[in-house]
C-alpha positions as CSV (number, residue, x, y, z in Angstrom):
1,M,2.4,23.1,0.2
2,G,5.2,22.2,2.7
3,R,6.4,18.6,3.1
4,V,4.3,16.5,5.3
5,S,5.5,13.4,7.2
6,V,3.0,11.1,5.4
7,A,4.5,7.9,6.7
8,G,3.0,8.7,10.1
9,L,0.2,11.0,8.9
10,V,-2.7,8.8,9.8
11,L,-3.6,9.7,13.3
12,S,-0.5,11.9,13.9
13,A,-2.8,14.7,14.9
14,V,-5.1,12.5,16.9
15,V,-2.5,12.7,19.7
16,F,-4.2,16.0,20.5
17,A,-7.7,15.1,19.5
18,T,-10.3,13.0,21.2
19,V,-9.9,9.4,20.0
20,A,-12.6,6.8,20.3
21,S,-11.5,3.4,21.5
22,P,-11.0,0.7,18.8
23,V,-13.5,-1.5,20.7
24,S,-16.3,1.0,20.5
25,I,-15.8,1.7,16.8
26,S,-15.2,-1.9,15.8
27,A,-18.5,-2.7,17.3
28,Q,-20.1,-0.6,14.7
29,T,-18.1,-2.2,11.8
30,P,-19.7,-5.2,10.0
31,Q,-17.8,-8.4,10.4
32,G,-15.3,-8.8,7.6
33,A,-15.3,-5.1,6.7
34,A,-11.5,-4.9,7.1
35,A,-11.1,-7.1,4.0
36,K,-12.3,-4.2,1.8
37,S,-12.6,-0.4,2.1
38,S,-15.6,0.9,3.9
39,M,-15.0,4.4,2.5
40,K,-15.8,5.6,-1.0
41,P,-13.0,7.1,-3.1
42,E,-14.4,10.7,-2.7
43,E,-14.6,10.2,1.1
44,I,-11.0,9.1,1.2
45,T,-9.9,12.1,-0.8
46,E,-11.8,14.6,1.5
47,F,-10.5,12.8,4.6
48,A,-6.9,13.0,3.2
49,K,-7.2,16.7,2.7
50,I,-8.4,17.2,6.3
51,Q,-5.6,15.0,7.7
52,I,-3.0,17.0,5.7
53,A,-4.3,20.2,7.1
54,I,-4.4,18.8,10.7
55,A,-0.8,17.4,10.3
56,Q,0.4,20.9,9.2
57,A,-1.4,22.5,12.1
58,H,0.2,19.9,14.4
59,D,3.7,20.5,13.0
60,S,3.3,24.3,13.4
61,V,2.2,24.0,17.0
62,S,4.8,21.4,17.8
63,A,7.5,23.8,16.6
64,E,6.1,26.4,19.1
65,I,6.0,23.8,21.9
66,A,9.6,22.9,21.3
67,Q,10.9,26.5,21.7
68,P,12.7,27.1,25.0
69,R,10.6,30.2,25.8
70,N,7.4,28.0,25.8
71,K,8.5,25.4,28.3
72,K,6.2,26.7,31.1
73,A,3.3,24.3,31.9
74,E,0.7,27.0,31.3
75,T,2.2,27.9,28.0
76,Q,2.3,24.2,26.9
77,D,-1.4,23.9,27.9
78,A,-2.3,27.0,26.0
79,L,-0.5,25.7,22.9
80,Q,-2.2,22.4,23.0
81,A,-5.6,24.2,23.5
82,K,-4.7,26.2,20.4
83,L,-4.1,23.1,18.4
84,R,-7.4,21.6,19.5
85,T,-9.2,24.7,18.4
86,Q,-7.4,24.6,15.0
87,V,-8.4,20.9,14.6
88,T,-12.0,21.8,15.4
89,E,-12.0,24.6,12.8
90,I,-10.4,22.3,10.2
91,L,-13.1,19.7,10.8
92,H,-15.9,22.3,10.6
93,H,-14.6,23.9,7.4
94,G,-14.2,20.4,5.9
95,G,-17.8,19.6,6.8
96,M,-16.9,16.6,9.0
97,T,-18.2,15.9,12.5
98,E,-15.8,14.7,15.2
99,V,-17.7,11.3,15.3
100,D,-17.3,10.9,11.5
101,Y,-13.6,11.9,11.8
102,R,-13.0,9.2,14.4
103,R,-14.8,6.6,12.4
104,K,-12.8,7.4,9.3
105,T,-9.6,7.6,11.2
106,Y,-10.2,4.1,12.6
107,A,-11.1,2.8,9.1
108,V,-7.8,4.1,7.6
109,S,-5.9,2.6,10.5
110,T,-7.3,-0.9,10.4
111,E,-8.4,-1.5,6.8
112,P,-5.5,-2.3,4.5
113,E,-7.3,-1.4,1.3
114,T,-8.5,1.9,2.8
115,R,-5.0,2.7,4.1
116,K,-3.5,1.9,0.7
117,S,-5.9,4.3,-1.1
118,F,-5.5,6.9,1.5
119,D,-1.7,6.8,1.3
120,S,-1.8,7.1,-2.5
121,V,-4.1,10.1,-2.3
122,V,-1.8,11.8,0.3
123,A,1.2,11.1,-1.8
124,K,-0.4,12.7,-4.8
125,L,-1.6,15.8,-2.8
126,T,1.7,16.4,-1.0
127,G,4.3,14.9,-3.4
128,V,5.8,12.9,-0.6
129,P,5.9,9.1,-1.3
130,T,4.7,6.9,1.5
131,P,6.9,3.9,2.4
132,G,5.2,0.6,1.7
133,Q,2.5,2.0,-0.5
134,V,4.1,4.2,-3.2
135,A,6.9,2.1,-4.6
136,P,10.3,3.7,-4.3
137,S,12.9,3.1,-6.9
138,A,15.6,0.8,-5.6
139,P,18.7,0.9,-7.8
140,P,21.7,-1.1,-6.7
141,R,23.6,0.7,-4.0
142,V,26.8,-0.9,-5.3
143,P,27.4,-1.7,-9.0
144,P,27.3,-5.5,-9.4
145,A,30.7,-5.3,-11.1
146,S,32.2,-4.0,-7.9
147,L,31.2,-7.1,-5.9
148,P,33.4,-10.1,-5.6
149,A,32.8,-12.9,-8.2
150,G,30.7,-16.0,-7.6
151,A,28.6,-16.8,-4.5
152,V,30.6,-14.4,-2.3
153,G,29.4,-11.4,-4.4
154,T,25.9,-12.8,-4.8
155,H,25.3,-13.0,-1.1
156,I,26.8,-9.6,-0.4
157,G,24.5,-8.3,-3.2
158,H,21.5,-9.8,-1.4
159,V,22.5,-7.8,1.7
160,I,23.1,-4.5,0.2
161,N,21.5,-4.3,-3.3
162,G,18.4,-6.5,-3.6
163,F,16.7,-9.7,-2.6
164,A,13.9,-11.6,-4.2
165,D,11.1,-11.2,-1.6
166,T,11.7,-7.8,-0.1
167,P,9.4,-4.8,-0.9
168,N,10.4,-3.4,-4.3
169,G,13.4,-5.8,-4.4
170,M,15.5,-3.8,-2.0
171,G,18.5,-5.2,-0.2
172,L,18.0,-6.9,3.1
173,L,19.9,-4.3,5.1
174,P,18.2,-1.2,3.4
175,T,14.9,-2.9,4.1
176,A,15.8,-3.4,7.8
177,M,16.9,0.2,8.0
178,A,13.7,1.6,6.4
179,E,11.5,-0.5,8.8
180,A,13.7,0.6,11.7
181,K,13.2,4.3,10.8
182,T,9.4,3.7,10.7
183,A,9.5,2.0,14.1
184,A,11.5,4.9,15.6
185,Q,9.1,7.5,14.0
186,H,6.1,5.9,15.6
187,A,7.8,5.4,19.0
188,G,8.4,9.2,18.8
189,L,4.8,9.9,17.9
190,A,3.7,7.7,20.8
191,A,5.7,9.9,23.1
192,R,4.2,13.2,22.0
193,D,1.4,13.2,24.5
194,P,2.0,11.1,27.6
195,N,-1.6,11.7,28.7
196,N,-3.2,10.1,25.7
197,L,-3.4,6.3,26.4
198,D,-5.3,5.5,23.2
199,A,-2.7,7.3,21.0
200,M,0.2,5.5,22.8
201,K,-1.5,2.2,22.2
202,L,-2.1,2.9,18.6
203,H,1.5,3.9,17.8
204,A,2.8,1.0,19.9
205,G,0.9,-1.2,17.4
206,H,2.5,0.7,14.5
207,V,6.0,0.1,16.1
208,I,5.3,-3.7,16.2
209,N,4.1,-3.6,12.6
210,A,7.4,-2.2,11.5
211,L,9.4,-4.6,13.6
212,D,7.4,-7.8,12.9
213,P,4.3,-7.7,10.8
214,T,3.4,-11.3,11.6
215,I,2.3,-9.9,15.0
216,V,0.5,-6.8,13.8
217,A,-0.3,-7.0,10.2
218,A,-1.7,-3.6,9.4
219,G,0.3,-0.5,9.9
220,P,2.8,2.0,8.3
221,G,5.6,-0.4,7.8
222,L,6.7,-2.1,4.5
223,G,5.2,-5.4,5.5
224,Y,8.6,-7.1,5.9
225,G,9.8,-6.1,9.3
226,V,13.1,-5.3,10.9
227,K,13.5,-8.7,12.4
228,R,13.1,-10.6,9.2
229,A,15.3,-8.2,7.2
230,A,18.1,-8.0,9.8
231,L,18.2,-11.7,10.3
232,G,18.3,-12.2,6.6
233,A,21.2,-9.8,6.3
234,A,23.1,-11.7,9.0
235,T,22.4,-15.0,7.3
236,H,23.5,-13.9,3.8
237,I,26.6,-12.1,4.9
238,E,27.7,-15.3,6.8
239,L,26.9,-17.3,3.6
240,A,29.2,-14.9,1.7
241,A,32.0,-15.5,4.3
242,K,31.6,-19.3,4.0
243,A,31.5,-19.3,0.2
244,P,34.5,-20.6,-1.8
245,G,37.0,-17.8,-2.5
246,A,35.9,-15.5,0.4
247,S,38.8,-13.3,1.3
248,P,40.0,-12.6,4.9
249,N,38.6,-9.1,4.4
250,V,35.1,-10.5,3.7
251,I,35.3,-13.0,6.5
252,M,36.4,-10.3,9.0
253,H,33.7,-7.8,8.1
254,A,31.0,-10.4,7.8
255,Q,31.4,-11.1,11.5
256,H,30.9,-7.5,12.2
257,V,27.9,-7.1,10.0
258,A,26.2,-10.3,11.3
259,T,26.8,-9.4,14.9
260,A,25.4,-5.8,14.5
261,S,22.4,-7.2,12.5
262,R,21.6,-9.7,15.2
263,N,21.9,-7.0,17.8
264,A,19.1,-5.2,16.0
265,V,17.0,-8.4,16.0
266,A,17.5,-8.7,19.8
267,R,16.6,-5.0,20.3
268,A,13.5,-5.5,18.1
269,D,12.4,-8.3,20.4
270,Q,12.8,-6.1,23.4
271,M,10.8,-3.3,21.7
272,I,8.0,-5.7,20.8
273,A,7.8,-6.9,24.4
274,I,7.6,-3.3,25.7
275,A,5.1,-2.3,23.0
276,K,2.8,-5.2,24.0
277,Q,3.0,-4.0,27.6
278,V,1.9,-0.5,26.3
279,Q,-1.1,-2.1,24.5
280,A,-2.1,-3.9,27.7
281,A,-1.6,-0.8,29.9
282,T,-4.7,0.6,31.7
283,A,-3.2,3.9,32.8
284,A,-1.5,6.6,30.8
285,P,1.4,7.1,33.3
286,D,2.3,3.4,33.1
287,A,2.2,3.5,29.3
288,A,4.2,6.7,29.1
289,A,7.1,5.2,31.2
290,L,7.2,2.2,28.8
291,I,7.1,4.5,25.8
292,S,10.2,6.3,27.1
293,Q,12.0,2.9,27.0
294,L,10.6,2.2,23.5
295,V,12.0,5.5,22.1
296,S,15.5,4.8,23.6
297,L,15.6,1.3,22.1
298,S,14.3,2.5,18.7
299,Q,17.3,4.8,18.5
300,Q,19.7,1.9,19.5
301,L,18.1,-0.2,16.8
302,I,20.0,1.9,14.2
303,A,22.9,3.4,16.2
304,G,23.6,0.7,18.6
305,A,24.6,1.4,22.3
306,D,27.7,1.7,24.4
307,T,26.8,-1.2,26.6
308,N,30.3,-1.7,28.1
309,G,30.6,2.0,29.0
310,D,34.0,2.6,27.2
311,G,32.8,5.7,25.5
312,R,32.3,4.3,22.0
313,I,30.0,1.8,20.2
314,G,32.1,-1.1,19.0
315,W,31.1,-3.6,16.4
316,E,30.0,-6.0,19.1
317,E,27.5,-3.3,20.3
318,G,26.5,-1.8,17.0
319,G,23.1,-1.6,15.3
320,L,22.0,-1.4,11.7
321,Q,24.1,1.6,10.9
322,L,27.3,-0.2,11.9
323,A,26.2,-3.2,9.9
324,D,25.8,-1.0,6.8
325,D,29.1,0.8,7.4
326,H,31.0,-2.6,7.6
327,V,29.3,-3.9,4.4
328,M,30.7,-0.8,2.6
329,L,34.1,-1.2,4.3
330,M,34.1,-4.8,3.1
331,I,33.3,-3.8,-0.5
332,A,35.9,-1.0,-0.4
333,G,38.5,-3.5,0.9
334,E,37.8,-5.9,-2.0
335,A,38.2,-3.1,-4.5
336,K,41.8,-2.4,-3.2
337,K,42.8,-6.0,-3.7
338,P,45.4,-6.5,-6.5
């Protein structure tokens, strides 16, 4: 079995399927059902197998859609029709009606316990861990012995190696980076079909979840959020620079890391505002225009942006990648000290 992008597997193929609105389905769900799973374990397993098959069909057709020879509108329409036919056949052979598929899709999207069980089953079936549900190993990126002594090294370690309240004890900056990649992935998923308003709204919510789970609690993120992690990275790198014994090298790079991290926080706020507008949109063209902005900002979240137009991304304009680069430059500079 080929690798499947399980982090965005739930509903990734629904972009090309008919999606019932959350309002219509939630009206059928007993109050408080989101607190526990409404699906039996065997139902989750069967649904996971169907979703994996749909995701593989989706990836295959998407590869055809992306080929230059298939750029004509009629060819694109034919390929999307092909995918819809494949999805229908997968559901038929899986013994699942479209109505049942929509109901289970919504359950997996909105019930944390169901989502957790589903992700675990998908991880076992595909061998691909799902961020936030299947715990990744998080060894220190930098050996503690390579960090400066005292509080300076402690705070740098919090940024790059591990922190007490992050998922799986990861460093604040790696946590921010992981959440940012999830946000970018779901911004991309939202852009796959600019005619599907429900799918764009769904993935806009997933983007918000990865950026700030205090706003949208359920979703594919780690449950920590870009904003919290990036702001934590900025705070602790500044604490390192202010600690007794901080070298000029640490002080200089700390400014670069903190600025780039706070740039990411500001971009995350912009993305949240746009994603909320997508959720409030009543027409697909309006939402699609907003999604285009969301995709662009999601890329800047990591890479930064050349805001002053000088042809390069300086540390004042950087994103999470620049913050990570300057932490490593800081550590390398400390290693060269006599």
